[in-house]
N, C-alpha and C positions, 0 to 999 in steps of 0.2 A: 839525580835531580829529579822531580815530580811535577806537569806540568798539568795544570788544569782548566781546559776551555768554558767558560759561562755566556753561551747565546742570553741574551736579557731584553727584554722585550716592555717597556712600561714596568718593571719590578720593584718602584723605586720603595711600594712598602715592605717588602720581602727577601731583600739584595743586601742587605745586611745580618738579617739572621742567618743568613749559608754562610756566606764571607764570615764569618764571625768562630763559625763553627772549627775554621782553619787557620783564625790568621790575629786571633783574640778581638780585641773590640779596639777601634781608633783610639790612637793614642797611649794606648796601654802595652804595647808592643806586643811583637810578632815572635810567637815561641817556634815559630815552625819556617820562619822565612827562608832557612838556609838550606828548606830539602825543599818546597815548595812556591815554588811559579803558580800567581794566578793571570788567566787574562781573561777579563771579562769585555765581553763585543756587546756594545751599546747601539741595537743595529735597527732605525727609525724609531728613536723615544721621543717625545714627547713630555717626558714627568724628569726630575732629578736621578733619573738613574746612577748617571755616570759620576756625578758628583758626589752623591752616597757614595760609590764604590773608589773614587781616591779618598778617600777617608781615609782611607788601608793604605796606602802606598808605604813606602814603596815593593810590599812582598805583590800589590795588583798595577798587572800594565790594564789598564780601561782605552780600546778603542772605540771609536766610532763612528757610523754610516749611517746615512739619508737609506737608503733600503733594507726595508724594513721585512723578514723571512730568516728561519730556524740554519737555512742548509748557508746561504749564506751567509749569516752569522759564522760557523761552523767553519767554514772555506776561510773565512777574513780571521778568524782565529788560528788555526792551523798554521796559516803565513808566520803570523808572529812566536804563535809558541815549535821552540825548537826540541825541548826535553821531552823523553823518553820514561816511565808509560807514561802515556797521557789518558787523563781521563774527561769524559765530554760528563756535566752534571749542569741540569735543571736549575733556573736560579732562584727559584720557588723551593727546591726540599731542602731538608737535613740530612747530612750526615759528614760524622764525626771525622777530627783530626787523624785520629785512630782507625777510622775504618778508612778512609786515604788509603792509610802508608799499606794495611793487611789485603786491598786492593790493587798496591803496588808490588807489596812483598808475594803474590799468588801465583803472577804474572813473572816472575824472576826463574823459577821451577821449568819454563821452559813449555812443558806440555799443555797447556791451553794459551790461545790467543786472546783472548777476550772472555774479563771476570766482573759481575757487577754484586751486588750489596743485595739481596732480599728486603720488601718494602712491609713497610709497618703500614699499614694505614690508618689518620688520623680522622678518628668519625668528629671531634668537637664540634657543636652547631649544624651538625648534618643532620638529613629531614630522616624519618621515621622511613622514606621507601628507600631512601640512599642511605642507610645503614641495612636497610635487609636488602637490599640488593651487595652490598657489601659482603656479610653474614657468607651467600649464598656464593662469592665469587670464592673469599675464603679456601674456601673445599673444593676449587677444581683447580689441574694443572698450574692454568695460568698463573695463577697468584703467587706461585713461586718460581716463576718464569722475572730474570730481575733487568735482562738487557731487553730496559721499552716497559718495561713493570716499573721502577724503584727511581728510575728518573737520574739514573748514575748508569756509565757502564767505563771499560777503565779498559784497553787496549795497551799492548807490547809494542816497539816498531813493529818485528813482521807480520802485526795483525792490523795495527793502521796500513799497513803496501798490500795490504791482501785488495784497496780498490784504490783508486783515486782521489777526484776532489767528489765532495757531498754532491748529489745531483735535484735536481731544485722540483724534489717529493716530497707527502707529505708527511710520509712514517720515516724519517731518518731513522730511530732506533729501530724497528723491525727491514729495515733495511740492512743497515750496520749485522745484529744480530745473522740475519739471513748469509750471511757472507761468510759463517762458518758451520761446519756442520758440529752435529753437538756432542760428538766429545773432542771439538778447539774450544766450546764453551764454557764459562759455569758461571753457574750463582751460588752467593755461600750464605749458608744460612749461620755464618756468625758473624754476619756483618752487618746492617740494618741503616737502611734510609726511612725519614720522614717523609713519606708525601701528603700532602693535600688535595683531598679528592672535591668535585663539586658540593653543593651542600645543600643545593635546590635537585629535584630530578628534573626537570626543565633541564637546567645547566647538563644533568648526567647524561640527558639525552645526546643534544648538540655533542657533547665527547664525545659521546660511544661515537655519532652518526662519522664524524670526524675518524676512528680508527675505521670506520667501514669504507670509506672512504679511501685512509688508506692504504690496506692493505689488496683494495678493485684495484688502487691505480700501479703497485709494485704486483701483481699480477697481468696489467697488462702489459709494462716494460721492461720488468724483469722475471717474465715467464721460468728460466731457468733456473733461482735462485728457491725453487718450490720444495725444490728434494732435503732441502734441511729447517724444512719445518719441523717443529718439537711435539706431543703429544698434541692430541684432540681434545680440548671439554665435553665431546660430546659424550661416552660412555661414562663421564665420574656423573653431567645431569643428570641420566636417567639413573644412575642408583642414588641418587636424593631423594626420588623418587618415593622411596619407599620410605621414606621418613616423616609423616606424617603431619610433627611441629614444622618442617620446614615449608611445607606448602604454601604460605603466603608469602615468603621467603623468593621464590622458585618461580611463580605468579611476579613477583617485582621482576626476578631478574631475568625471564625471557619476556614480557612486555618492553623494558627498555629495549632490552636487544634487538625485539623484533621491528619494533616503530624508530629506532636508529639505523638498521638495515636497510627499512622502507625508503629513509632521508635520504642514505646513500647513492642508493639506486637509482631514485629517483633525479638524481647528481653526476651521475656518472656522465651521462651525455654530453656534459657540460664541463667546459675546459679553463672554467673557472670555479673555485671549494670556496666561499665564505672560513674565515679563522676559528670561529665554534670557541675561542678564546672564553675557559672558565675566570669571570671575577670574583663570583662570587669565596673559593677558596686563596685570592692573596689579600685578605687581610691577616693583619702581623699577629701572628695566633703560636704563645712563648710552648715552648716543649723541649721536654727533657730530655735529649740523643739516647743520656744512656740510661733509660728504662725498658 
């Protein structure tokens, strides 16, 4: 049995799109219900997320908590979900049921403990600046890292045993990735998830600022995990300077990250961090994950 934990905070506009890939449409039968159990943890929701998810019952277990927070929701879901492999998926991404099966099958070999799909970035409705940013990002090593970039990762039982509860941190996915040496984790090029980025550059800066804040926090609280970092983007960025047609994109990419890093640095002394949740990407864009 494959278990999937989905933390969801006010995701009523997109949660059905995610669940329908695994379980079919509500009322139309759930072809994978005998092999997949989904736990949707509605945390601090003030919308209809829980009711939308319940339409997929009995294959979906819906848990509700008044505490808004992704790591709290992940721990809540862990207490309910008993099966392995265990997949953690954001509520606003798209991955097919065949993709879920492929992640589980890869873990069966036992030589890696955590796997993820490769992210496909859906730029529908995104501004020119956002498109330029992702044009550069697609050429960097970080774009090939699915554990933290694809919105989905899968852990074997041995992999989940590598750490206890999810700590109350910003970058839960980076925390999980850094629990494992590079040879213990894998991003599968043949398995894809669709990720919906911010549509405006201001929202992109806000999201990137949170990414930097999460990295700073991990460095302060868990410095020992830095030994498991992967390949840096720096040399790849320098190499792109040789291609004049990419200069406009490089200016956007570097500008966004410089501003975001400065914002995160200014906040680094604070004990509280605004969530910086992007709402522009949460309109229910239709997508064919088979393409």
